[in-house]
C-alpha positions in Angstrom: 11.9 -10.6 -0.2 14.2 -7.6 -0.1 12.1 -3.8 0.8 12.8 -0.7 -0.9 12.9 2.8 0.5 10.3 5.0 -1.2 8.5 8.6 -0.1 5.0 9.1 0.6 4.1 10.0 -3.2 5.5 6.8 -4.7 3.4 4.7 -2.4 0.3 7.1 -3.4 0.9 6.2 -6.6 1.8 2.6 -6.3 -1.8 2.2 -4.3 -3.7 3.9 -6.9 -2.3 1.7 -9.4 -2.9 -1.3 -7.4 -6.5 -0.6 -7.1 -7.1 0.4 -10.9 -5.6 -3.4 -11.2 -7.5 -5.3 -8.5 -10.7 -3.3 -10.0 -9.4 -5.0 -13.7 -9.1 -8.1 -12.0 -12.5 -7.9 -10.2 -14.1 -7.6 -13.5 -12.8 -10.4 -15.1 -13.5 -12.4 -13.1 -10.1 -13.8 -11.8 -10.7 -13.6 -8.0 -8.2 -15.8 -7.0 -5.5 -13.0 -8.2 -8.4 -10.5 -7.1 -7.2 -11.7 -3.6 -4.0 -11.5 -4.5 -3.8 -8.3 -5.0 -6.5 -7.4 -2.1 -3.5 -9.2 0.1 -0.7 -6.6 -1.5 -2.6 -3.5 -1.2 -3.6 -4.2 2.5 0.5 -4.7 3.2 1.4 -1.3 1.2 -1.4 0.7 3.7 0.2 -1.3 6.7 3.6 -0.1 4.7 2.0 3.6 4.3 1.0 4.3 8.2 4.2 3.0 9.4 5.7 5.7 6.8 3.5 8.2 7.7 3.7 7.6 11.9 7.3 8.0 11.2 7.2 11.2 9.9 5.5 12.5 12.9 7.1 14.5 14.9 8.0 13.4 18.6 5.5 14.1 21.6 7.7 16.2 23.9 8.8 14.0 26.8 9.0 16.4 30.3 
């Protein structure tokens, strides 16, 4: 699978829409699909934390 480079605001929008979709899956009782979507959202959160960690300036090394 190829990963695309995106910025933080785009990733936030994707996660927000993903959470909305997860709520729909849960409401419809589609538990297997909801579990898969939860795994996708967890990976997006990992990617998000890495993205924002990369944006932080490096600490000085004196």
